[in-house]
FILOZA-767101 format. One record per residue (C-alpha): y, x, z; residue number from 1. Coordinates in Angstrom, 1 decimal, decimal comma. Example, Ala and Ser with C-alpha at 12.3 -4.5 7.8 and 13.67 -1.06 7.14 Angstrom:
<rs>
R|north|east|up|seq
R|-4,5|12,3|7,8|1
R|-1,1|13,7|7,1|2
</rs>
This chain:
<rs>
R|north|east|up|seq
R|-92,2|-47,8|20,8|1
R|-93,0|-45,8|17,5|2
R|-92,6|-42,5|19,2|3
R|-95,3|-43,4|21,8|4
R|-97,5|-44,6|19,0|5
R|-97,2|-41,3|17,2|6
R|-97,5|-39,3|20,5|7
R|-100,7|-40,9|21,8|8
R|-102,4|-42,3|18,7|9
R|-101,2|-40,0|15,9|10
R|-99,9|-42,8|13,6|11
R|-96,4|-43,1|12,2|12
R|-96,2|-46,9|11,7|13
R|-98,0|-50,0|13,1|14
R|-100,7|-52,0|11,3|15
R|-100,1|-55,8|10,5|16
R|-99,6|-57,9|13,6|17
R|-99,9|-55,0|16,1|18
R|-96,1|-54,9|17,0|19
R|-95,7|-58,6|17,0|20
R|-98,6|-59,1|19,5|21
R|-97,1|-56,2|21,7|22
R|-93,6|-57,6|21,6|23
R|-95,0|-61,0|22,7|24
R|-97,0|-59,4|25,5|25
R|-93,9|-57,6|26,7|26
R|-92,2|-61,0|26,9|27
R|-95,1|-62,2|29,1|28
R|-96,4|-64,7|26,5|29
R|-100,2|-65,4|26,1|30
R|-101,6|-64,1|22,9|31
R|-104,7|-64,6|20,8|32
R|-105,4|-61,8|18,2|33
R|-108,1|-62,4|15,6|34
R|-108,2|-59,2|13,7|35
R|-111,0|-57,6|11,6|36
R|-113,1|-54,8|12,9|37
R|-111,2|-51,5|12,4|38
R|-107,7|-53,2|12,2|39
R|-106,5|-51,8|15,5|40
R|-107,0|-54,7|17,9|41
R|-107,3|-52,4|20,8|42
R|-103,9|-50,9|20,4|43
R|-102,5|-54,4|21,4|44
R|-103,5|-53,7|24,9|45
R|-103,4|-49,9|25,0|46
R|-99,8|-49,5|24,2|47
R|-98,0|-52,0|26,5|48
R|-99,0|-50,2|29,7|49
R|-97,6|-46,9|28,3|50
R|-94,4|-48,7|27,4|51
R|-93,9|-50,4|30,9|52
R|-95,8|-47,9|33,2|53
R|-98,0|-50,6|34,5|54
R|-101,7|-51,4|34,5|55
R|-103,5|-53,2|31,7|56
R|-106,8|-55,1|32,9|57
R|-109,3|-55,1|30,0|58
R|-112,5|-57,2|30,2|59
R|-115,2|-56,0|28,1|60
R|-118,9|-57,2|27,8|61
R|-120,6|-53,8|27,8|62
R|-120,5|-50,8|30,2|63
R|-121,3|-48,4|27,3|64
R|-118,3|-49,8|25,5|65
R|-116,1|-49,3|28,4|66
R|-117,3|-45,8|29,1|67
R|-116,6|-44,9|25,4|68
R|-113,1|-46,3|25,5|69
R|-112,2|-44,7|28,8|70
R|-113,4|-41,3|27,5|71
R|-111,4|-41,7|24,3|72
R|-108,2|-42,6|26,1|73
R|-108,5|-39,8|28,6|74
R|-108,8|-37,4|25,6|75
R|-105,6|-38,9|24,4|76
R|-103,9|-38,0|27,7|77
R|-103,8|-41,6|28,9|78
R|-105,0|-42,5|32,5|79
R|-107,9|-44,9|32,2|80
R|-110,9|-45,8|34,3|81
R|-113,6|-48,6|34,5|82
R|-115,0|-50,4|37,5|83
R|-118,6|-51,2|37,7|84
R|-122,1|-50,3|38,9|85
R|-122,2|-47,2|36,5|86
R|-119,1|-45,8|38,2|87
R|-119,9|-42,7|40,3|88
R|-116,4|-41,8|41,4|89
R|-115,8|-43,7|44,7|90
R|-112,1|-43,1|44,7|91
R|-111,6|-45,2|41,5|92
R|-111,4|-48,4|43,4|93
R|-108,6|-47,3|45,8|94
R|-106,7|-45,5|43,0|95
R|-106,9|-48,6|40,9|96
R|-105,5|-50,8|43,6|97
R|-102,5|-48,4|43,9|98
R|-101,8|-48,9|40,1|99
R|-102,6|-45,1|39,2|100
R|-104,3|-46,2|36,0|101
R|-102,6|-47,4|32,9|102
R|-105,9|-49,1|31,6|103
R|-108,6|-50,4|33,9|104
R|-111,8|-51,8|32,3|105
R|-114,3|-54,1|33,8|106
R|-117,0|-56,7|32,9|107
R|-116,3|-60,5|33,3|108
R|-118,7|-60,5|36,2|109
R|-116,9|-57,8|38,0|110
R|-113,4|-59,3|37,2|111
R|-114,5|-62,6|38,8|112
R|-116,1|-61,1|41,9|113
R|-113,2|-58,7|42,9|114
R|-111,6|-59,7|46,1|115
R|-108,2|-61,4|46,3|116
R|-106,9|-58,4|48,3|117
R|-107,6|-56,1|45,4|118
R|-105,6|-58,3|43,0|119
R|-102,8|-58,7|45,5|120
R|-102,4|-54,9|45,9|121
R|-102,5|-54,3|42,2|122
R|-100,1|-57,1|41,5|123
R|-97,6|-55,4|43,8|124
R|-98,2|-52,1|41,9|125
R|-97,8|-53,9|38,6|126
R|-100,1|-55,6|36,0|127
R|-98,6|-55,9|32,5|128
R|-101,5|-57,8|30,8|129
R|-105,1|-59,2|31,2|130
R|-107,0|-58,6|28,0|131
R|-110,3|-60,4|27,2|132
R|-112,1|-58,3|24,5|133
R|-114,8|-59,9|22,3|134
R|-113,1|-63,2|23,3|135
R|-115,5|-65,4|21,1|136
R|-118,0|-64,9|23,8|137
R|-116,1|-67,6|25,7|138
R|-116,7|-70,3|23,1|139
R|-119,9|-72,3|23,0|140
R|-119,2|-72,6|19,3|141
R|-119,2|-68,8|19,0|142
R|-122,1|-66,8|17,8|143
R|-122,4|-64,9|21,1|144
R|-121,7|-67,3|23,8|145
R|-121,8|-65,8|27,4|146
R|-121,7|-68,0|30,5|147
R|-119,9|-65,4|32,5|148
R|-116,9|-65,4|30,2|149
R|-116,3|-69,0|31,0|150
R|-115,4|-68,1|34,6|151
R|-112,5|-66,0|33,6|152
R|-110,1|-68,9|33,7|153
R|-110,3|-68,9|37,6|154
R|-108,2|-65,7|37,6|155
R|-105,2|-67,6|36,1|156
R|-104,6|-69,0|39,6|157
R|-104,4|-65,4|41,0|158
R|-102,6|-63,6|38,2|159
R|-99,7|-66,2|37,8|160
R|-97,3|-64,2|35,9|161
R|-99,5|-62,0|34,0|162
R|-99,8|-62,6|30,2|163
R|-103,4|-63,1|29,0|164
R|-104,6|-61,8|25,6|165
R|-107,9|-62,7|23,9|166
R|-109,1|-60,4|21,2|167
R|-111,9|-60,9|18,7|168
R|-112,9|-60,0|15,1|169
R|-114,7|-63,2|14,3|170
R|-113,4|-66,6|15,3|171
R|-113,5|-69,7|13,1|172
R|-110,8|-72,4|13,8|173
R|-113,0|-74,2|16,2|174
R|-113,8|-71,1|18,1|175
R|-110,0|-70,1|18,4|176
R|-109,2|-73,4|19,8|177
R|-112,0|-73,1|22,4|178
R|-110,8|-69,6|23,5|179
R|-107,3|-71,0|23,9|180
R|-108,4|-73,8|26,0|181
R|-110,9|-71,9|28,0|182
R|-108,4|-69,3|29,1|183
R|-105,8|-71,9|29,7|184
R|-103,3|-70,2|27,5|185
R|-99,8|-71,8|27,5|186
R|-98,2|-71,8|23,9|187
R|-99,9|-68,6|22,9|188
R|-98,7|-66,3|20,2|189
R|-101,6|-66,4|17,6|190
R|-102,0|-63,5|15,2|191
R|-104,7|-64,0|12,6|192
R|-105,1|-60,9|10,5|193
R|-106,8|-60,7|7,3|194
R|-110,6|-60,7|7,3|195
R|-110,7|-58,9|4,1|196
R|-112,2|-55,4|4,4|197
R|-111,2|-54,3|1,0|198
R|-112,9|-51,0|1,3|199
R|-116,4|-52,6|1,8|200
R|-118,7|-53,3|-1,0|201
R|-120,9|-56,4|-0,3|202
R|-124,4|-57,0|-1,8|203
R|-127,4|-59,2|-1,1|204
R|-130,9|-59,1|-2,4|205
R|-134,1|-61,2|-1,8|206
R|-136,9|-59,0|-0,7|207
R|-140,6|-59,0|-0,1|208
R|-141,1|-57,8|3,5|209
R|-143,7|-55,0|3,0|210
R|-144,4|-51,3|3,3|211
R|-143,6|-50,9|-0,4|212
R|-140,1|-52,1|0,0|213
R|-139,4|-49,7|2,9|214
R|-140,8|-46,7|1,0|215
R|-138,5|-47,7|-1,9|216
R|-135,6|-47,9|0,5|217
R|-136,4|-44,4|1,8|218
R|-136,8|-42,9|-1,7|219
R|-133,4|-44,3|-2,8|220
R|-131,8|-43,2|0,5|221
R|-133,2|-39,6|-0,2|222
R|-131,6|-39,4|-3,6|223
R|-128,2|-40,1|-2,1|224
R|-128,5|-37,6|0,9|225
R|-125,5|-35,4|1,2|226
R|-123,3|-38,2|-0,3|227
R|-124,2|-41,5|1,4|228
R|-122,9|-40,5|4,9|229
R|-124,1|-41,9|8,2|230
R|-126,1|-45,2|7,9|231
R|-127,0|-48,0|10,1|232
R|-130,1|-50,1|9,3|233
R|-130,1|-53,4|11,2|234
R|-133,5|-55,1|11,8|235
R|-134,2|-58,6|13,3|236
R|-137,2|-57,5|15,4|237
R|-138,3|-54,5|17,4|238
R|-141,4|-54,3|15,4|239
R|-139,4|-53,9|12,2|240
R|-137,2|-51,2|13,9|241
R|-140,2|-49,1|14,8|242
R|-141,9|-49,4|11,4|243
R|-138,7|-48,6|9,4|244
R|-137,8|-45,7|11,7|245
R|-141,2|-44,1|11,4|246
R|-141,2|-44,2|7,6|247
R|-137,7|-42,6|7,6|248
R|-138,8|-40,0|10,1|249
R|-142,0|-39,2|8,1|250
R|-139,9|-38,7|5,1|251
R|-138,0|-35,8|6,9|252
R|-134,7|-37,9|7,2|253
R|-133,0|-37,2|10,6|254
R|-133,2|-40,8|12,1|255
R|-132,9|-42,5|15,5|256
R|-133,8|-46,0|16,7|257
R|-132,2|-48,2|19,2|258
R|-133,5|-51,5|20,7|259
R|-133,5|-53,4|24,0|260
R|-136,9|-52,2|25,2|261
R|-136,1|-48,6|25,2|262
R|-135,2|-46,8|28,5|263
R|-131,5|-46,5|29,1|264
R|-131,9|-42,7|28,9|265
R|-133,5|-43,0|25,4|266
R|-130,8|-45,4|24,3|267
R|-128,0|-43,1|25,5|268
R|-129,6|-40,0|23,7|269
R|-130,1|-41,9|20,4|270
R|-126,5|-43,3|20,7|271
R|-125,1|-39,8|21,4|272
R|-127,0|-38,2|18,6|273
R|-125,7|-40,7|16,1|274
R|-122,1|-40,5|17,2|275
R|-122,3|-36,7|16,9|276
R|-123,5|-36,9|13,4|277
R|-126,9|-35,3|14,4|278
R|-128,6|-38,3|12,8|279
R|-128,3|-39,5|9,2|280
R|-129,8|-43,0|10,0|281
R|-129,9|-45,2|13,0|282
R|-132,4|-48,1|12,8|283
R|-131,6|-50,7|15,2|284
R|-131,6|-54,4|16,4|285
R|-128,5|-56,2|17,4|286
R|-128,6|-54,3|20,7|287
R|-127,0|-51,5|18,9|288
R|-123,8|-53,5|18,7|289
R|-120,5|-53,6|20,5|290
R|-119,2|-50,2|21,4|291
R|-120,3|-48,3|18,4|292
R|-116,8|-46,7|17,7|293
R|-117,8|-44,4|15,0|294
R|-115,3|-44,6|12,1|295
R|-117,2|-42,8|9,3|296
R|-120,3|-45,0|8,9|297
R|-120,8|-45,3|5,2|298
R|-123,7|-47,7|4,8|299
R|-124,8|-50,7|6,9|300
R|-128,0|-52,1|5,6|301
R|-129,6|-55,4|7,0|302
R|-133,3|-55,6|6,8|303
R|-133,4|-59,3|7,3|304
R|-130,7|-61,8|7,7|305
R|-128,7|-62,1|10,9|306
R|-128,6|-65,4|12,6|307
R|-125,0|-66,1|11,7|308
R|-122,1|-65,0|9,5|309
R|-120,1|-63,9|12,5|310
R|-122,9|-61,5|13,5|311
R|-123,3|-60,2|10,0|312
R|-119,4|-59,7|9,7|313
R|-119,3|-57,8|12,9|314
R|-122,3|-55,5|12,2|315
R|-121,3|-54,9|8,6|316
R|-117,8|-54,2|9,9|317
R|-119,1|-51,2|11,6|318
R|-119,0|-49,6|8,2|319
R|-116,0|-47,8|6,8|320
R|-113,8|-48,3|9,8|321
R|-111,7|-45,3|8,7|322
R|-110,8|-47,1|5,5|323
R|-112,9|-45,0|3,1|324
R|-115,1|-47,0|0,6|325
R|-118,4|-47,9|2,1|326
R|-121,4|-50,1|1,3|327
R|-123,0|-53,3|3,0|328
R|-126,4|-54,3|1,8|329
R|-128,3|-57,3|3,0|330
R|-131,9|-57,7|2,3|331
R|-133,4|-61,1|3,3|332
R|-136,7|-63,1|3,0|333
R|-137,0|-66,9|2,9|334
R|-138,5|-67,0|6,2|335
R|-135,4|-65,6|7,8|336
R|-134,0|-69,1|7,5|337
R|-136,9|-70,8|9,4|338
R|-135,9|-69,3|12,8|339
R|-133,5|-72,0|13,9|340
R|-135,8|-73,4|16,6|341
R|-136,4|-69,8|17,9|342
R|-132,6|-69,2|18,1|343
R|-132,0|-72,6|19,7|344
R|-134,5|-71,7|22,4|345
R|-132,0|-69,7|24,3|346
R|-129,2|-72,4|24,1|347
R|-128,5|-74,8|27,1|348
R|-126,3|-77,5|25,4|349
R|-126,3|-79,7|22,5|350
R|-123,1|-78,1|21,2|351
R|-124,6|-74,6|21,3|352
R|-127,8|-75,9|19,5|353
R|-125,6|-77,4|16,7|354
R|-123,6|-74,3|16,5|355
R|-126,7|-72,1|16,1|356
R|-128,0|-74,2|13,2|357
R|-124,7|-74,4|11,5|358
R|-124,2|-70,6|11,7|359
R|-127,8|-69,9|10,3|360
R|-127,1|-72,4|7,5|361
R|-123,8|-70,6|6,6|362
R|-125,7|-67,2|6,6|363
R|-128,2|-68,7|4,2|364
R|-125,5|-69,9|1,8|365
R|-124,0|-66,4|1,9|366
R|-127,3|-65,0|0,7|367
R|-127,9|-67,4|-2,0|368
R|-124,5|-67,9|-3,7|369
R|-123,8|-66,5|-7,2|370
R|-120,2|-66,6|-6,7|371
R|-117,8|-64,0|-4,9|372
R|-119,3|-63,0|-1,6|373
R|-115,9|-61,7|-0,3|374
R|-114,3|-65,1|-1,1|375
R|-117,2|-67,0|0,7|376
R|-116,6|-64,8|3,8|377
R|-112,9|-65,3|3,8|378
R|-113,1|-69,0|3,3|379
R|-115,5|-69,2|6,1|380
R|-113,1|-67,5|8,5|381
R|-110,3|-69,8|7,3|382
R|-108,4|-67,3|5,1|383
R|-107,2|-68,4|1,7|384
R|-108,3|-66,0|-1,0|385
R|-106,2|-66,0|-4,3|386
R|-109,0|-64,6|-6,5|387
R|-112,6|-65,8|-7,3|388
R|-113,5|-62,2|-8,4|389
R|-113,0|-59,5|-5,9|390
R|-114,6|-56,8|-8,2|391
R|-116,1|-55,2|-5,1|392
R|-119,4|-57,3|-4,6|393
R|-122,7|-57,6|-6,4|394
R|-122,0|-61,0|-7,8|395
R|-118,5|-60,1|-9,2|396
R|-119,7|-56,8|-10,6|397
R|-122,9|-58,3|-12,0|398
R|-123,4|-60,1|-15,3|399
R|-124,9|-63,5|-14,4|400
R|-125,2|-65,6|-17,5|401
R|-124,7|-69,3|-17,2|402
R|-127,3|-71,8|-18,0|403
R|-127,3|-75,5|-18,5|404
R|-129,1|-77,0|-15,6|405
R|-127,9|-80,6|-16,3|406
R|-131,4|-82,2|-16,4|407
R|-132,6|-80,6|-13,2|408
R|-129,4|-81,2|-11,3|409
R|-129,4|-84,8|-12,3|410
R|-133,0|-85,1|-11,2|411
R|-132,4|-83,5|-7,7|412
R|-129,2|-85,5|-7,0|413
R|-130,8|-88,9|-8,1|414
R|-133,7|-88,1|-5,8|415
R|-131,6|-87,3|-2,9|416
R|-129,8|-90,6|-3,4|417
R|-133,0|-92,5|-3,8|418
R|-134,4|-91,3|-0,4|419
R|-131,6|-93,3|1,3|420
R|-131,9|-91,4|4,7|421
R|-131,2|-88,3|6,7|422
R|-133,6|-85,9|5,1|423
R|-133,5|-82,2|4,6|424
R|-134,2|-80,3|1,3|425
R|-137,9|-80,3|1,8|426
R|-138,3|-84,1|1,1|427
R|-136,5|-84,4|-2,4|428
R|-138,2|-81,2|-3,4|429
R|-141,7|-82,5|-2,5|430
R|-141,0|-85,7|-4,2|431
R|-140,0|-84,1|-7,6|432
R|-143,0|-81,8|-7,5|433
R|-145,3|-84,9|-6,9|434
R|-146,5|-84,4|-3,4|435
R|-148,5|-87,1|-1,9|436
R|-148,0|-85,8|1,7|437
R|-148,3|-88,3|4,6|438
R|-144,5|-88,4|5,2|439
R|-144,0|-89,2|1,4|440
R|-146,7|-92,0|1,4|441
R|-145,4|-93,5|4,6|442
R|-141,9|-94,0|3,2|443
R|-143,2|-95,2|-0,1|444
R|-141,5|-92,2|-2,0|445
R|-144,5|-91,8|-4,1|446
R|-143,5|-95,0|-6,0|447
R|-140,1|-93,7|-7,0|448
R|-139,6|-93,1|-10,8|449
R|-138,6|-89,6|-10,1|450
R|-141,9|-88,7|-8,4|451
R|-143,6|-85,8|-10,0|452
R|-140,8|-85,1|-12,7|453
R|-140,1|-81,7|-11,4|454
R|-143,6|-80,2|-11,4|455
R|-142,6|-77,4|-13,9|456
R|-140,5|-75,7|-11,3|457
R|-141,6|-74,3|-7,9|458
R|-140,4|-75,6|-4,6|459
R|-138,3|-72,3|-4,2|460
R|-136,8|-73,0|-7,5|461
R|-135,6|-76,3|-6,6|462
R|-134,1|-75,1|-3,3|463
R|-132,3|-72,4|-5,1|464
R|-130,8|-74,9|-7,3|465
R|-129,8|-77,0|-4,4|466
R|-128,0|-74,0|-2,9|467
R|-126,0|-73,5|-6,0|468
R|-125,1|-77,2|-6,2|469
R|-123,9|-76,9|-2,5|470
R|-122,0|-73,9|-3,4|471
R|-120,2|-75,7|-6,4|472
R|-119,6|-78,8|-4,4|473
R|-122,2|-81,3|-5,9|474
R|-124,2|-81,5|-2,6|475
R|-123,2|-81,4|1,0|476
R|-125,5|-80,1|3,8|477
R|-124,6|-80,9|7,4|478
R|-126,3|-80,8|10,8|479
R|-127,4|-84,1|12,4|480
R|-128,9|-83,8|15,9|481
R|-129,5|-80,1|15,1|482
R|-131,4|-80,9|12,0|483
R|-130,1|-80,0|8,5|484
R|-129,6|-82,9|6,1|485
R|-128,6|-83,0|2,6|486
R|-126,4|-85,6|0,8|487
R|-124,6|-86,0|-2,6|488
R|-121,0|-85,3|-2,4|489
R|-118,2|-87,5|-4,1|490
R|-118,3|-84,8|-6,9|491
R|-121,9|-85,0|-7,3|492
R|-121,9|-88,9|-7,4|493
R|-119,2|-88,9|-10,2|494
R|-121,6|-86,6|-12,2|495
R|-124,5|-88,9|-11,7|496
R|-122,4|-91,9|-12,7|497
R|-121,6|-90,2|-16,1|498
R|-125,3|-89,4|-16,8|499
R|-128,4|-91,1|-17,8|500
R|-132,0|-90,3|-17,4|501
R|-132,2|-89,3|-21,1|502
R|-128,6|-87,9|-21,4|503
R|-126,7|-85,5|-19,1|504
R|-123,3|-84,0|-19,4|505
R|-123,7|-80,2|-19,6|506
R|-123,7|-78,5|-16,1|507
R|-123,4|-74,8|-16,5|508
R|-124,3|-72,6|-13,5|509
R|-125,4|-69,0|-13,0|510
R|-129,1|-68,6|-12,2|511
R|-130,2|-66,7|-9,2|512
R|-132,7|-63,9|-9,5|513
R|-135,3|-66,2|-7,7|514
R|-134,7|-68,9|-10,3|515
R|-135,3|-66,4|-13,2|516
R|-138,2|-64,4|-11,6|517
R|-139,6|-67,0|-9,3|518
R|-140,6|-64,4|-6,8|519
R|-139,0|-62,0|-4,3|520
R|-138,3|-58,5|-5,6|521
R|-140,0|-55,8|-3,5|522
R|-138,2|-52,9|-5,3|523
R|-134,8|-51,4|-4,9|524
R|-133,1|-50,4|-8,1|525
R|-131,1|-47,2|-8,4|526
R|-127,9|-49,1|-8,3|527
R|-128,7|-50,5|-4,9|528
R|-127,9|-47,4|-2,9|529
R|-127,7|-44,5|-5,2|530
R|-124,2|-44,2|-6,8|531
R|-122,5|-46,8|-4,6|532
R|-122,4|-44,2|-1,9|533
R|-120,2|-41,9|-3,9|534
R|-117,3|-44,3|-3,8|535
R|-115,7|-42,4|-0,7|536
R|-114,8|-39,7|-3,4|537
R|-112,7|-42,0|-5,4|538
R|-109,6|-40,1|-6,7|539
R|-111,3|-36,7|-6,3|540
R|-111,8|-34,2|-8,8|541
R|-115,2|-32,5|-8,8|542
R|-113,6|-29,5|-7,1|543
R|-111,9|-31,5|-4,7|544
R|-115,1|-33,4|-3,8|545
R|-116,7|-30,0|-3,2|546
R|-114,0|-28,9|-0,9|547
R|-114,2|-32,3|1,0|548
R|-118,0|-31,8|1,8|549
R|-117,2|-28,2|2,8|550
R|-114,6|-29,2|5,3|551
R|-116,8|-32,0|6,7|552
R|-119,5|-29,3|7,4|553
R|-116,9|-27,1|8,9|554
R|-115,8|-29,9|11,2|555
R|-119,4|-30,7|12,2|556
R|-120,0|-26,9|13,1|557
R|-116,8|-26,9|15,2|558
R|-117,7|-30,2|17,0|559
R|-121,1|-28,7|18,0|560
R|-119,3|-25,7|19,5|561
R|-116,9|-27,8|21,4|562
R|-119,5|-30,3|22,4|563
R|-117,9|-33,5|21,1|564
R|-118,3|-36,0|18,2|565
R|-116,9|-34,8|14,8|566
R|-114,6|-37,7|14,4|567
R|-113,0|-36,8|17,8|568
R|-111,8|-33,6|16,2|569
R|-110,4|-35,6|13,2|570
R|-111,4|-38,5|11,0|571
R|-112,9|-38,4|7,5|572
R|-109,7|-39,8|6,3|573
R|-107,8|-36,7|7,7|574
R|-110,5|-34,4|6,0|575
R|-110,0|-36,4|2,8|576
R|-106,2|-35,7|3,1|577
R|-106,8|-32,1|3,8|578
R|-109,0|-31,8|0,7|579
R|-106,4|-33,6|-1,4|580
R|-103,1|-31,9|0,1|581
R|-104,7|-28,5|1,0|582
R|-101,8|-27,5|3,5|583
R|-100,9|-23,9|3,7|584
R|-99,0|-23,9|6,9|585
R|-99,7|-25,0|10,5|586
R|-96,5|-27,3|10,2|587
R|-97,9|-29,2|7,4|588
R|-101,4|-29,3|9,1|589
R|-99,9|-30,6|12,3|590
R|-98,0|-33,4|10,7|591
R|-101,0|-35,0|8,8|592
R|-101,5|-38,6|10,2|593
R|-104,6|-38,5|12,4|594
R|-103,9|-34,9|13,7|595
R|-102,1|-36,0|16,7|596
R|-100,6|-34,6|19,9|597
R|-103,2|-36,1|22,0|598
R|-105,9|-34,2|20,1|599
R|-103,9|-30,9|20,6|600
R|-103,9|-31,5|24,3|601
R|-107,6|-32,3|24,3|602
R|-108,6|-29,1|22,5|603
R|-106,5|-27,0|24,8|604
R|-108,3|-28,5|27,8|605
R|-111,6|-27,9|26,2|606
R|-111,0|-24,4|24,8|607
R|-108,1|-23,3|27,1|608
R|-106,0|-22,7|24,0|609
R|-103,8|-24,8|21,8|610
R|-105,5|-26,6|19,0|611
R|-103,5|-25,0|16,2|612
R|-103,5|-21,6|17,8|613
R|-107,3|-21,7|18,2|614
R|-108,5|-23,6|15,0|615
R|-105,4|-23,9|12,8|616
R|-105,8|-20,5|11,3|617
R|-109,4|-21,0|10,8|618
R|-108,9|-24,3|9,0|619
R|-106,1|-22,9|7,0|620
R|-108,2|-19,8|6,0|621
R|-111,1|-22,0|5,2|622
R|-109,0|-24,3|3,0|623
R|-107,3|-21,3|1,3|624
R|-110,6|-19,4|0,7|625
R|-112,5|-22,5|-0,6|626
R|-109,5|-23,7|-2,8|627
R|-109,4|-20,3|-4,4|628
R|-112,9|-20,2|-5,2|629
R|-112,6|-23,8|-6,7|630
R|-109,5|-22,9|-8,5|631
R|-107,4|-25,4|-6,6|632
R|-103,7|-24,8|-5,7|633
R|-102,5|-25,1|-2,2|634
R|-100,0|-27,9|-1,0|635
R|-101,4|-30,2|-3,7|636
R|-98,9|-32,8|-3,0|637
R|-96,0|-30,5|-3,4|638
R|-93,4|-33,4|-3,3|639
R|-94,5|-34,6|0,2|640
R|-91,6|-33,6|2,5|641
R|-92,4|-32,0|5,9|642
R|-91,4|-34,6|8,5|643
R|-88,1|-34,1|10,1|644
R|-89,5|-33,7|13,6|645
R|-90,8|-30,2|12,5|646
R|-88,1|-27,5|12,4|647
R|-89,0|-25,0|9,7|648
R|-87,0|-21,8|10,7|649
R|-86,8|-18,3|9,5|650
R|-89,0|-15,9|11,4|651
R|-87,3|-14,3|14,4|652
R|-89,2|-11,3|15,9|653
R|-89,1|-10,5|19,6|654
R|-89,2|-7,0|20,7|655
R|-92,1|-5,8|22,7|656
R|-89,9|-5,5|25,8|657
R|-88,6|-9,1|25,3|658
R|-92,3|-10,3|25,1|659
R|-93,1|-8,6|28,3|660
R|-90,3|-10,5|30,1|661
R|-91,5|-13,9|29,1|662
R|-94,1|-15,9|31,1|663
R|-97,3|-16,3|29,1|664
R|-96,7|-20,0|28,5|665
R|-93,2|-19,4|27,4|666
R|-94,3|-16,7|25,1|667
R|-96,9|-19,0|23,6|668
R|-94,3|-21,7|23,2|669
R|-91,9|-19,3|21,3|670
R|-94,7|-18,3|19,0|671
R|-95,5|-22,0|18,2|672
R|-91,8|-22,6|17,6|673
R|-91,1|-19,6|15,6|674
R|-94,4|-18,9|13,8|675
R|-95,9|-22,4|13,5|676
R|-92,8|-24,4|13,0|677
R|-93,5|-27,0|15,7|678
R|-90,7|-29,0|17,4|679
R|-89,9|-28,5|21,0|680
R|-91,3|-32,0|21,9|681
R|-94,6|-31,1|20,1|682
R|-94,9|-28,0|22,0|683
R|-94,2|-29,6|25,4|684
R|-97,0|-32,2|24,8|685
R|-99,4|-29,5|23,9|686
R|-98,5|-27,1|26,7|687
R|-97,0|-29,1|29,5|688
R|-96,7|-32,6|30,7|689
R|-95,3|-35,0|28,1|690
R|-91,7|-34,8|29,6|691
R|-91,7|-31,2|30,6|692
R|-89,5|-30,1|27,6|693
R|-86,6|-31,6|29,5|694
R|-87,0|-29,1|32,4|695
R|-87,6|-25,9|30,5|696
R|-84,9|-23,3|30,6|697
R|-85,2|-21,6|27,4|698
R|-84,3|-18,1|28,1|699
R|-84,4|-16,6|24,5|700
</rs>
């Protein structure tokens, strides 16, 4: 299993839960894999068909996502295809029925409409698993419910002995249960990986939606150019996308935009340019979502709060998928949280409407807390966090001083209790501020002793306090008939019972910036973007950082010549290792994790020469030249042993006569063995079919 992992995917070991899920699939057991973006979920369905030489069916919601995955798998030497309206090869359907593909992708609509005869023929050829990607779309309690996903359970009656696997990066306990029931899973193996993306820095700021803010954003981004890396800016409306894009473009920053009203051609061109590092910034709506398989995004900025924490987690999770430190900024306005009715307009059931309101409510709490944002996210997804200070979010790094808010907390909680009904935050806030609105007069709330005692603070101040009290367990907010209602918790009642109107036990809470300033902040400070973007260089000396950026540029130039995305050559993590290790031989270069045999084969197909033979010398010469100029030694990690699969031998020269007797392929194989130090298996993968080495008669 590990040999195929290394051969096709370039990794020496599995990530958490991957091997367990794969083993259960091989035992024909249903599985549910809830694993964070970038944790390797796709490997759970990509490796089994290679192990058993059967077809894996993968249901995916987007054609563009399927196309990207198929292209990537083909480059790794894996037979893969997709079925759909965009498929132009008429022979794919017939080949698929014969089981010629190891992975076969399709949309849920396609899967449910395929004929019984197709499934019967493919079952005879062999189906090893049925994978449902983005499985949260099945659940009405999920943030992206899709009716067509609900129909997939019908296939269980056809694919009787085929194990089903649901995969998602975002599923609460309620959603997980819904997925299991909807797919009729029988005693599934459940793998819940950590939701903690330790390399991501989380930060939130209240903003004033204005042209001044966008200009400040552009100014700060410009200061970090060359260090910030590719950036995605998510907007909640098309109007915002166009406005933000124009300001960035006018500032001379290479930018693209992506939204649902663009033509397919325009979206494809924008997507392609961003994937190939031809753009520094992509400004987009949620339409630029699933299928963005770009590992080196360094910043994700939200201009407006998403409608749910699941959506935010997914979108921010497109940042730093290669494991390098990256930054997630969320800028929000108060009006972002008044869109519940708009979001509910697309729902068709009471459960969906309640789920929408609860999701928006959780997103609002995330924005307004003064405690650790990472812990809040982990708690939301049901993961226990052992720390209250992650050291990698704005709240944990900030210095928020606690203030005694005992009087105000007492007034607010007492007012909520006095209302004796199901009210939202507006009612107690208006009572404390002395409002005489019709609803207050009709309910006789103007006669309460607390009426008008909170005039010294704004309505937004009182609401900010309420969210802090919710965060610390004194208040509880729930959804009743799709309306948000506030109540005093047991902890809050205990506090009130120990207090009097003229005397309150101290209650120390950190104040939000809104409670201190009273208004939104239209500016971006230098600490917002500039500086945080340099965290990807952690562990680098100044000279190594320069080498790293030079190698990134070298990779980009090579990608343009080849006509592919830079990350398809090798990831930023590999470039980082090259800058730190500075290999001096092709043997060391070949055995860096991430420079895999699949990639060697791809480059030979593209350039008609072996990757190392064509580009290895160039990279090694570049490293040697730059390292010398920066006064850096080669083989920086001198104690790292060369893996045992590489046979380092003394050089053996062939006479000119001997070379003439060898076929070109065998001569090239000899040079790769004697000069480059590659193993016979590596040479076979690069020059021949994966098992060709068994049949070669070595004449030398």
